[in-house]
Residue frames as qw, qx, qy, qz and C-alpha x, y, z in Angstrom:
[[0.123, -0.223, 0.657, -0.710, -38.62, 36.24, -239.08],
 [0.186, -0.344, -0.920, -0.041, -41.23, 33.82, -237.69],
 [0.338, -0.548, -0.215, -0.735, -44.60, 35.33, -236.99],
 [0.047, -0.175, 0.727, -0.663, -45.43, 35.66, -233.31],
 [0.038, -0.409, -0.902, 0.136, -48.46, 34.28, -231.49],
 [0.209, -0.271, -0.208, -0.917, -51.70, 36.11, -232.05],
 [0.166, -0.439, -0.835, 0.289, -54.74, 36.44, -229.84],
 [0.103, -0.793, -0.410, -0.440, -57.76, 38.66, -229.39],
 [0.520, -0.839, -0.105, 0.122, -56.13, 39.67, -226.11],
 [0.732, 0.144, 0.005, 0.666, -52.73, 40.42, -227.66],
 [0.258, -0.848, -0.148, 0.439, -51.11, 43.64, -226.49],
 [0.454, 0.864, -0.085, 0.201, -49.55, 46.47, -228.43],
 [0.719, 0.173, -0.317, 0.594, -45.81, 46.92, -228.06],
 [0.046, -0.570, 0.204, -0.795, -46.41, 50.21, -226.25],
 [0.761, -0.496, -0.004, -0.419, -48.62, 48.47, -223.67],
 [0.935, -0.024, -0.265, 0.233, -45.99, 45.76, -223.40],
 [0.444, 0.395, -0.332, 0.733, -43.21, 48.23, -222.60],
 [0.374, -0.569, 0.155, -0.716, -45.44, 49.83, -219.98],
 [0.905, -0.317, -0.200, -0.200, -46.20, 46.45, -218.40],
 [0.882, -0.107, -0.212, 0.407, -42.56, 45.53, -217.72],
 [0.438, 0.440, -0.133, 0.773, -41.13, 49.02, -217.40],
 [0.252, -0.566, 0.150, -0.771, -43.02, 50.46, -214.43],
 [0.405, -0.127, -0.849, 0.314, -42.68, 48.45, -211.21],
 [0.381, -0.465, -0.020, -0.799, -45.71, 49.04, -209.01],
 [0.772, -0.336, -0.533, -0.083, -46.10, 46.02, -206.78],
 [0.439, -0.797, 0.269, -0.316, -45.73, 46.63, -203.07],
 [0.215, 0.495, -0.820, 0.193, -42.70, 44.95, -201.47],
 [0.670, -0.210, -0.710, -0.048, -43.18, 41.56, -199.88],
 [0.438, -0.639, 0.263, -0.575, -44.37, 41.76, -196.28],
 [0.369, 0.177, -0.878, 0.249, -42.74, 39.37, -193.86],
 [0.705, -0.535, -0.305, -0.351, -44.98, 37.61, -191.39],
 [0.385, -0.695, 0.504, -0.340, -43.98, 37.24, -187.76],
 [0.450, 0.235, -0.858, 0.077, -41.89, 34.17, -187.02],
 [0.095, 0.058, 0.838, -0.534, -43.81, 31.83, -184.77],
 [0.576, 0.238, 0.073, -0.778, -47.07, 32.64, -186.57],
 [0.456, 0.090, 0.884, 0.049, -49.10, 29.67, -187.80],
 [0.460, 0.352, -0.335, -0.743, -50.38, 29.48, -191.38],
 [0.818, 0.039, -0.476, -0.320, -52.71, 26.55, -191.81],
 [0.915, -0.397, -0.059, 0.042, -50.92, 23.75, -189.94],
 [0.739, 0.297, -0.147, 0.587, -47.45, 25.29, -190.41],
 [0.409, -0.866, -0.073, 0.278, -45.50, 27.35, -187.88],
 [0.502, 0.799, -0.159, 0.291, -43.05, 29.84, -189.41],
 [0.797, -0.496, -0.004, 0.346, -39.54, 29.30, -188.01],
 [0.452, -0.424, 0.318, 0.717, -37.12, 31.00, -190.36],
 [0.457, 0.799, 0.022, -0.390, -37.24, 33.45, -193.27],
 [0.758, -0.003, 0.502, 0.416, -35.66, 32.03, -196.45],
 [0.243, -0.032, 0.431, 0.868, -36.30, 34.62, -199.14],
 [0.322, 0.657, 0.435, -0.525, -38.79, 36.86, -200.91],
 [0.246, 0.113, 0.609, 0.746, -39.90, 37.71, -204.42],
 [0.276, -0.047, -0.155, -0.947, -42.70, 39.57, -206.11],
 [0.592, -0.255, -0.638, -0.421, -45.13, 36.67, -205.69],
 [0.749, -0.607, -0.156, -0.217, -44.57, 36.11, -201.98],
 [0.155, -0.715, 0.618, -0.288, -42.27, 35.13, -199.14],
 [0.834, 0.054, -0.549, -0.016, -40.68, 31.74, -198.42],
 [0.439, -0.649, 0.472, -0.405, -40.15, 30.43, -194.90],
 [0.380, 0.099, -0.909, 0.142, -38.74, 27.32, -193.29],
 [0.596, -0.317, 0.129, -0.727, -41.78, 26.10, -191.38],
 [0.107, -0.121, 0.962, -0.219, -42.71, 23.16, -189.20],
 [0.566, -0.204, -0.582, -0.547, -45.62, 20.94, -190.20],
 [0.399, -0.346, 0.558, -0.640, -47.47, 20.53, -186.89],
 [0.909, 0.029, 0.040, -0.414, -49.36, 17.46, -188.12],
 [0.943, 0.239, -0.195, 0.125, -46.43, 15.44, -189.45],
 [0.568, -0.758, 0.220, 0.235, -43.66, 17.07, -187.37],
 [0.730, 0.127, 0.320, 0.590, -41.35, 17.80, -190.30],
 [0.095, -0.615, 0.099, 0.777, -39.76, 20.89, -191.78],
 [0.539, 0.587, 0.541, 0.270, -41.03, 22.27, -195.09],
 [0.175, -0.062, 0.177, 0.967, -40.45, 25.27, -197.31],
 [0.154, 0.699, 0.665, -0.211, -43.65, 27.31, -197.05],
 [0.172, 0.143, 0.301, 0.927, -44.27, 29.86, -199.77],
 [0.074, 0.672, 0.594, -0.436, -46.90, 32.39, -198.67],
 [0.298, 0.435, 0.451, 0.720, -48.20, 34.38, -201.61],
 [0.044, -0.003, 0.151, -0.987, -49.31, 37.98, -201.37],
 [0.315, 0.446, 0.705, -0.453, -52.97, 38.43, -200.39],
 [0.202, 0.112, -0.461, -0.857, -55.34, 38.76, -203.33],
 [0.657, 0.202, 0.391, -0.612, -58.99, 38.13, -204.03],
 [0.122, -0.116, 0.914, 0.368, -59.52, 34.90, -205.90],
 [0.624, 0.138, -0.023, -0.769, -63.32, 34.64, -205.85],
 [0.874, 0.058, 0.403, -0.266, -65.23, 31.49, -206.84],
 [0.794, 0.583, -0.173, 0.009, -63.43, 31.08, -210.16],
 [0.164, 0.715, -0.621, 0.277, -60.06, 31.51, -208.48],
 [0.599, -0.351, 0.632, -0.344, -60.93, 28.94, -205.84],
 [0.929, 0.272, 0.204, -0.150, -61.88, 26.43, -208.52],
 [0.578, 0.705, -0.386, 0.143, -58.61, 27.10, -210.33],
 [0.192, -0.630, 0.676, -0.331, -56.68, 26.55, -207.09],
 [0.817, -0.110, 0.494, -0.275, -58.39, 23.20, -206.58],
 [0.874, 0.485, -0.029, -0.008, -57.46, 22.06, -210.10],
 [0.323, 0.747, -0.517, 0.266, -53.86, 23.18, -209.59],
 [0.466, -0.508, 0.635, -0.349, -53.66, 21.44, -206.22],
 [0.929, 0.092, 0.315, -0.170, -54.92, 18.16, -207.70],
 [0.747, 0.619, -0.204, 0.133, -52.38, 18.37, -210.51],
 [0.040, 0.732, -0.588, 0.342, -49.54, 19.18, -208.10],
 [0.711, -0.346, 0.524, -0.316, -50.54, 16.24, -205.91],
 [0.952, 0.287, 0.100, -0.045, -50.04, 13.89, -208.88],
 [0.426, 0.779, -0.428, 0.167, -46.43, 15.02, -209.32],
 [0.778, -0.516, 0.351, 0.081, -43.82, 12.54, -208.13],
 [0.773, 0.575, -0.113, 0.243, -40.51, 12.75, -209.95],
 [0.768, -0.324, -0.093, 0.545, -36.84, 12.69, -208.87],
 [0.387, 0.139, 0.123, 0.903, -36.24, 16.04, -210.59],
 [0.240, -0.635, -0.292, -0.674, -39.21, 17.92, -209.13],
 [0.048, -0.186, 0.616, -0.764, -39.46, 19.39, -205.64],
 [0.215, -0.420, -0.881, -0.021, -42.30, 17.63, -203.85],
 [0.288, -0.346, 0.012, -0.893, -45.33, 19.82, -203.17],
 [0.101, -0.122, -0.915, 0.372, -46.90, 18.55, -199.95],
 [0.009, 0.659, 0.680, -0.320, -49.87, 20.85, -199.58],
 [0.071, 0.276, 0.260, 0.922, -51.68, 23.83, -201.10],
 [0.204, -0.654, -0.714, 0.144, -54.23, 25.92, -199.25],
 [0.002, 0.652, 0.079, 0.754, -55.59, 29.28, -198.14],
 [0.506, -0.505, -0.554, 0.426, -55.28, 30.69, -194.63],
 [0.181, -0.701, -0.210, 0.657, -56.33, 34.18, -193.62],
 [0.461, 0.847, 0.083, -0.251, -56.80, 35.14, -197.26],
 [0.013, 0.735, -0.627, -0.258, -53.27, 34.05, -198.16],
 [0.941, 0.269, -0.175, -0.111, -52.50, 31.27, -200.59],
 [0.326, -0.689, 0.647, 0.017, -49.66, 29.02, -199.46],
 [0.870, 0.298, -0.385, -0.077, -47.70, 26.12, -200.87],
 [0.631, -0.600, 0.490, -0.041, -45.88, 23.68, -198.59],
 [0.766, 0.541, -0.347, -0.026, -42.93, 22.15, -200.41],
 [0.911, -0.112, -0.151, 0.368, -39.95, 19.92, -199.76],
 [0.230, -0.938, 0.224, 0.127, -37.25, 21.87, -197.93],
 [0.864, 0.416, -0.095, 0.267, -34.16, 21.53, -200.12],
 [0.543, -0.706, 0.250, 0.379, -30.58, 21.67, -198.84],
 [0.689, 0.238, 0.406, 0.551, -28.68, 23.10, -201.77],
 [0.098, -0.487, 0.129, 0.858, -28.15, 26.04, -204.09],
 [0.602, 0.674, 0.229, -0.362, -29.90, 27.50, -207.11],
 [0.775, 0.389, 0.286, 0.408, -28.67, 27.00, -210.66],
 [0.183, 0.931, -0.039, 0.312, -27.89, 30.73, -210.69],
 [0.493, -0.791, 0.360, -0.042, -25.68, 30.33, -207.62],
 [0.870, -0.090, 0.414, 0.254, -23.96, 27.24, -209.03],
 [0.634, 0.634, 0.190, 0.399, -23.15, 29.02, -212.30],
 [0.029, -0.962, 0.121, -0.243, -21.82, 32.07, -210.45],
 [0.723, -0.617, 0.292, 0.108, -19.23, 30.04, -208.55],
 [0.339, -0.513, 0.636, 0.466, -16.95, 29.55, -211.53],
 [0.446, 0.399, -0.545, -0.587, -16.64, 28.56, -215.17],
 [0.734, 0.038, 0.641, -0.222, -18.55, 25.40, -216.07],
 [0.118, -0.158, 0.802, 0.564, -17.92, 23.27, -219.13],
 [0.549, 0.062, -0.297, -0.779, -20.75, 22.95, -221.61],
 [0.564, -0.067, -0.815, -0.119, -21.02, 19.25, -220.78],
 [0.161, -0.168, -0.728, 0.646, -21.43, 20.01, -217.04],
 [0.324, 0.183, 0.137, -0.918, -24.13, 22.59, -217.74],
 [0.575, 0.065, -0.553, -0.599, -25.92, 20.33, -220.19],
 [0.401, -0.095, -0.897, 0.158, -25.94, 17.43, -217.74],
 [0.036, 0.254, 0.586, -0.768, -27.63, 19.61, -215.11],
 [0.406, 0.246, -0.080, -0.877, -30.11, 21.11, -217.57],
 [0.463, -0.004, -0.803, -0.376, -31.09, 17.72, -218.99],
 [0.254, -0.277, -0.859, 0.349, -32.19, 16.66, -215.51],
 [0.166, 0.336, 0.305, -0.875, -34.04, 19.94, -215.02],
 [0.429, 0.174, -0.470, -0.752, -35.70, 19.36, -218.39],
 [0.366, -0.146, -0.916, -0.078, -36.79, 15.90, -217.29],
 [0.044, -0.364, -0.668, 0.648, -38.45, 17.49, -214.29],
 [0.297, 0.326, -0.055, -0.896, -40.18, 20.02, -216.52],
 [0.414, 0.033, -0.758, -0.504, -41.42, 17.21, -218.78],
 [0.234, -0.279, -0.896, 0.254, -42.90, 15.49, -215.72],
 [0.135, 0.375, 0.352, -0.847, -44.72, 18.72, -214.82],
 [0.412, 0.235, -0.399, -0.785, -46.21, 18.78, -218.31],
 [0.352, -0.077, -0.917, -0.171, -47.19, 15.11, -218.05],
 [0.086, -0.370, -0.761, 0.527, -49.18, 16.05, -214.93],
 [0.107, 0.748, 0.593, 0.276, -51.16, 18.57, -217.00],
 [0.276, -0.863, -0.147, 0.398, -49.41, 21.69, -215.69],
 [0.512, 0.668, -0.036, 0.539, -47.51, 24.59, -217.22],
 [0.593, -0.337, -0.343, 0.646, -44.87, 25.90, -214.80],
 [0.141, 0.920, 0.270, 0.248, -44.84, 29.46, -216.31],
 [0.184, -0.947, 0.248, -0.086, -41.72, 30.59, -214.43],
 [0.930, -0.033, 0.038, 0.363, -38.76, 28.41, -215.40],
 [0.187, 0.906, -0.262, 0.274, -35.54, 30.31, -214.63],
 [0.532, 0.353, -0.648, 0.415, -32.14, 29.74, -212.94],
 [0.217, -0.345, 0.546, -0.732, -33.49, 30.68, -209.51],
 [0.810, -0.074, 0.179, -0.554, -36.14, 27.95, -209.77],
 [0.880, 0.209, -0.424, 0.047, -33.72, 25.09, -210.40],
 [0.534, -0.729, 0.388, -0.185, -32.06, 23.66, -207.27],
 [0.681, 0.352, -0.621, 0.164, -28.87, 21.63, -207.02],
 [0.758, -0.622, -0.004, -0.196, -28.79, 19.71, -203.76],
 [0.273, -0.731, 0.622, -0.063, -25.84, 18.79, -201.57],
 [0.680, -0.124, 0.723, 0.016, -26.29, 15.13, -202.52],
 [0.199, -0.196, 0.713, 0.643, -26.19, 15.84, -206.26],
 [0.310, 0.577, 0.755, 0.020, -29.86, 16.01, -207.20],
 [0.003, 0.022, 0.261, 0.965, -31.28, 18.57, -209.66],
 [0.060, 0.542, 0.798, -0.257, -34.79, 19.74, -208.78],
 [0.037, -0.460, -0.365, -0.809, -37.34, 21.99, -210.45],
 [0.196, -0.386, -0.654, 0.620, -38.92, 24.19, -207.78],
 [0.100, 0.338, 0.195, -0.915, -41.47, 26.95, -207.11],
 [0.053, 0.400, 0.822, 0.401, -44.94, 26.27, -208.46],
 [0.010, 0.434, 0.422, -0.796, -46.37, 29.58, -207.22],
 [0.423, 0.480, -0.063, -0.766, -47.82, 30.52, -210.61],
 [0.120, -0.029, 0.942, 0.314, -48.19, 27.08, -212.20],
 [0.564, 0.249, 0.037, -0.787, -51.33, 26.71, -214.29],
 [0.667, 0.182, 0.720, -0.056, -53.40, 23.76, -215.40],
 [0.144, -0.105, 0.646, 0.742, -52.88, 23.36, -219.13],
 [0.033, -0.479, -0.755, -0.447, -55.87, 24.71, -221.05],
 [0.186, -0.762, -0.478, 0.396, -57.00, 27.16, -218.37],
 [0.279, 0.863, 0.123, 0.403, -57.23, 30.80, -219.48],
 [0.379, 0.349, -0.395, 0.761, -54.62, 33.20, -218.11],
 [0.361, -0.507, -0.659, 0.422, -55.24, 33.91, -214.43],
 [0.047, -0.777, -0.211, 0.592, -55.07, 37.65, -215.02],
 [0.530, 0.812, 0.167, 0.176, -55.12, 40.07, -217.90],
 [0.699, 0.048, -0.075, 0.710, -51.53, 41.22, -218.55],
 [0.111, 0.566, 0.055, 0.815, -52.55, 44.88, -218.67],
 [0.576, -0.709, -0.126, -0.386, -54.14, 44.55, -215.22],
 [0.878, -0.315, -0.162, 0.324, -51.09, 42.90, -213.64],
 [0.104, -0.964, 0.244, 0.027, -48.59, 45.26, -212.11],
 [0.695, 0.455, -0.470, 0.298, -44.96, 44.69, -212.89],
 [0.799, -0.546, -0.227, 0.106, -42.99, 43.51, -209.90],
 [0.335, -0.877, 0.335, 0.078, -39.98, 44.25, -207.80],
 [0.384, 0.608, -0.695, -0.026, -36.45, 43.12, -208.63],
 [0.967, -0.225, 0.004, -0.116, -35.90, 39.41, -207.95],
 [0.727, -0.521, 0.350, 0.278, -32.75, 37.50, -207.12],
 [0.683, 0.111, 0.463, 0.553, -31.53, 37.23, -210.70],
 [0.129, -0.325, 0.148, 0.925, -32.20, 40.88, -211.52],
 [0.041, -0.345, -0.721, -0.600, -35.44, 40.36, -213.39],
 [0.384, -0.070, 0.227, -0.892, -38.93, 41.69, -212.74],
 [0.065, 0.237, 0.968, -0.051, -41.84, 39.54, -211.78],
 [0.428, -0.131, -0.218, -0.868, -45.25, 40.28, -213.24],
 [0.469, -0.066, 0.728, -0.495, -47.74, 38.59, -210.88],
 [0.732, 0.284, 0.573, -0.236, -49.29, 35.43, -212.35],
 [0.636, 0.731, -0.154, -0.193, -47.40, 35.98, -215.63],
 [0.914, 0.101, -0.051, 0.390, -43.78, 35.02, -215.04],
 [0.439, -0.660, 0.151, 0.591, -40.37, 36.69, -214.91],
 [0.499, 0.823, -0.004, -0.271, -39.98, 38.95, -217.98],
 [0.040, -0.693, 0.673, 0.257, -36.31, 38.08, -218.54],
 [0.199, -0.141, 0.962, 0.122, -37.35, 34.46, -219.18],
 [0.562, 0.423, 0.500, -0.504, -40.90, 34.84, -220.49],
 [0.413, 0.231, 0.745, 0.471, -42.06, 33.55, -223.88],
 [0.055, -0.106, -0.312, -0.942, -43.64, 35.88, -226.46],
 [0.395, -0.474, -0.670, -0.413, -47.12, 34.50, -225.80],
 [0.439, -0.537, -0.552, 0.462, -46.84, 35.41, -222.10],
 [0.161, -0.243, -0.007, 0.957, -46.01, 39.02, -222.96],
 [0.204, -0.082, -0.483, -0.848, -48.82, 39.19, -225.50],
 [0.527, 0.029, 0.470, -0.708, -51.54, 37.64, -223.35],
 [0.666, 0.212, -0.543, -0.465, -51.97, 34.72, -225.77],
 [0.949, -0.235, -0.033, -0.207, -52.70, 31.10, -224.88],
 [0.047, -0.661, 0.743, -0.099, -49.89, 29.19, -223.19],
 [0.983, -0.025, -0.109, -0.143, -48.97, 25.50, -223.14],
 [0.846, -0.387, 0.182, 0.319, -45.88, 23.38, -222.39],
 [0.657, 0.447, 0.138, 0.592, -44.03, 24.99, -225.29],
 [0.124, -0.929, 0.035, -0.347, -44.14, 28.23, -223.28],
 [0.715, -0.634, 0.282, 0.086, -41.99, 26.57, -220.62],
 [0.856, 0.168, 0.242, 0.424, -39.75, 25.20, -223.36],
 [0.328, 0.814, 0.010, 0.480, -38.96, 28.75, -224.49],
 [0.399, -0.855, 0.236, -0.234, -38.04, 29.78, -220.93],
 [0.898, -0.275, 0.280, 0.198, -35.94, 26.63, -220.58],
 [0.745, 0.409, 0.174, 0.498, -34.01, 27.48, -223.74],
 [0.035, 0.910, -0.115, 0.397, -33.43, 31.09, -222.63],
 [0.655, -0.685, 0.313, -0.069, -31.97, 29.70, -219.40],
 [0.908, -0.005, 0.292, 0.300, -29.89, 27.10, -221.27],
 [0.523, 0.719, 0.044, 0.456, -28.54, 29.72, -223.70],
 [0.216, -0.897, 0.223, -0.315, -27.53, 31.95, -220.79],
 [0.801, -0.499, 0.330, 0.018, -25.93, 29.09, -218.89],
 [0.871, 0.147, 0.296, 0.365, -23.91, 27.86, -221.87],
 [0.512, 0.573, 0.173, 0.616, -23.02, 31.11, -223.61],
 [0.418, -0.322, -0.320, 0.787, -22.99, 33.60, -220.75],
 [0.103, 0.101, -0.100, -0.984, -25.37, 36.08, -222.35],
 [0.497, 0.425, 0.570, -0.498, -29.10, 36.55, -222.85],
 [0.449, 0.263, 0.709, 0.476, -30.33, 35.53, -226.34],
 [0.115, 0.811, 0.436, 0.373, -32.44, 38.68, -226.56],
 [0.508, -0.438, -0.255, 0.697, -30.03, 40.85, -224.53],
 [0.152, 0.754, 0.229, 0.597, -30.85, 44.56, -224.53],
 [0.169, 0.380, -0.384, 0.824, -30.39, 47.50, -222.22],
 [0.411, -0.142, 0.444, -0.783, -33.63, 47.13, -220.28],
 [0.340, 0.175, 0.909, -0.164, -36.32, 44.58, -219.58],
 [0.512, 0.646, 0.258, -0.504, -38.78, 46.54, -221.73],
 [0.342, 0.653, -0.534, -0.414, -36.33, 46.29, -224.64],
 [0.133, -0.173, 0.975, 0.032, -35.88, 42.56, -224.00],
 [0.478, 0.404, 0.679, -0.384, -39.67, 42.17, -224.10],
 [0.509, 0.706, -0.080, -0.486, -39.87, 43.93, -227.45],
 [0.172, 0.532, -0.785, -0.265, -37.02, 41.83, -228.85],
 [0.307, 0.010, 0.939, -0.154, -38.65, 38.60, -227.64],
 [0.535, 0.537, 0.517, -0.398, -42.03, 39.38, -229.18],
 [0.465, 0.757, -0.241, -0.391, -40.40, 40.47, -232.45],
 [0.972, 0.099, 0.140, 0.161, -38.11, 37.44, -232.60],
 [0.329, 0.864, -0.308, 0.223, -35.04, 39.69, -232.66],
 [0.889, -0.426, 0.094, 0.141, -32.57, 37.16, -231.28],
 [0.038, -0.829, 0.537, 0.153, -28.81, 37.67, -231.01],
 [0.838, 0.334, -0.430, -0.020, -26.54, 35.16, -232.72],
 [0.875, -0.433, -0.001, 0.216, -24.24, 32.85, -230.75],
 [0.206, -0.833, 0.422, 0.293, -20.66, 34.04, -230.21],
 [0.611, 0.597, -0.477, -0.207, -18.31, 33.01, -233.03],
 [0.406, 0.316, -0.829, 0.220, -16.26, 30.69, -230.81],
 [0.674, -0.415, 0.133, -0.596, -18.94, 29.21, -228.63],
 [0.009, 0.380, -0.914, 0.140, -17.54, 25.67, -228.61],
 [0.675, 0.081, 0.535, -0.501, -20.95, 23.97, -228.57],
 [0.341, 0.109, 0.873, 0.331, -21.75, 20.98, -230.77],
 [0.195, -0.028, -0.392, -0.899, -23.84, 22.27, -233.71],
 [0.397, -0.387, -0.784, -0.281, -26.72, 19.92, -232.86],
 [0.313, -0.488, -0.598, 0.554, -26.95, 21.39, -229.34],
 [0.012, -0.282, 0.012, 0.959, -27.06, 24.97, -230.64],
 [0.277, -0.146, -0.630, -0.710, -29.68, 24.05, -233.26],
 [0.371, -0.462, -0.805, 0.041, -31.88, 22.44, -230.62],
 [0.202, -0.487, -0.404, 0.748, -31.72, 25.54, -228.43],
 [0.075, 0.160, -0.278, -0.944, -32.43, 27.88, -231.34],
 [0.308, -0.316, -0.761, -0.476, -35.50, 25.87, -232.29],
 [0.353, -0.538, -0.702, 0.305, -36.80, 26.12, -228.73],
 [0.150, -0.453, -0.161, 0.864, -36.38, 29.91, -228.93],
 [0.087, 0.356, 0.634, 0.681, -38.68, 30.25, -231.94],
 [0.236, -0.010, 0.181, -0.955, -41.13, 33.14, -231.58],
 [0.721, -0.033, -0.302, -0.623, -43.93, 30.98, -232.97],
 [0.614, -0.319, 0.654, -0.305, -44.74, 28.09, -230.58],
 [0.916, 0.321, 0.137, -0.199, -45.59, 25.90, -233.58],
 [0.611, 0.664, -0.406, 0.142, -41.95, 26.05, -234.67],
 [0.295, -0.612, 0.666, -0.308, -40.58, 24.87, -231.33],
 [0.160, 0.119, -0.980, 0.012, -40.05, 21.25, -230.36],
 [0.553, -0.383, -0.536, -0.510, -43.38, 19.44, -229.90],
 [0.744, -0.641, -0.152, -0.109, -42.49, 18.63, -226.28],
 [0.273, -0.812, 0.511, -0.077, -39.64, 18.66, -223.77],
 [0.777, -0.190, 0.596, 0.069, -39.06, 15.00, -224.61],
 [0.744, 0.661, 0.062, -0.070, -38.68, 15.61, -228.35]]
């Protein structure tokens, strides 16, 4: 079994189980429609998760509709403000056909918000739920999502929350990587200590969100352990998603999220079904991306 990532801030397995097993985050609070955040007027509620609430909002300066994600209030301090500025600059550099455009990032009334392209479409999770998909159909969609993720890495960012609910398929056939609410500039230390972050509420795909960490069902070992992250962290999450989409099961499937977390950090992966029908080279590529040790994964999303 490959050795897992190590760090002076690594967590014991008991602490890990506690982190993902005891939801404590308060539910998302909806703001009043018609309220203005920055230069955006909230017109319609779109959805909520542990990190915040998403609205369809009107940009009063440019007179266009955007998806406005308003994150839960939290104290960022001077260091947090500097981090936000670095993230905003990196997001502003992103321009790719497979990445949702981020128009603006800011703070209003103590709330961090991201103004993004308003997408007319469905999530990857919704698309998969509508019926059986051939492996070639799934792979074609995921290749385009992977190209978007590679562009994020080229901009110096780690997404940190790649999952089926953050991939959008539009009505006109585009595949877009979305939701940069917890994206991090590569090389920055973790925004919060994992033992200080409360586990979150159930999200759309049935996972739990640990604020500023990711969604445990799709998190890499180093995220659970509080170790350094880099683009290979996103690669692990991408391969968990791809495995699920192609094979219909979680590669570290267990009875609870805490048990999944323990299996992920130990490298206790389930084998593929006997009659999976995938080309061997595809399965090998996914298995490499699921390596517990980041050094054993592909060097990049383009590899």
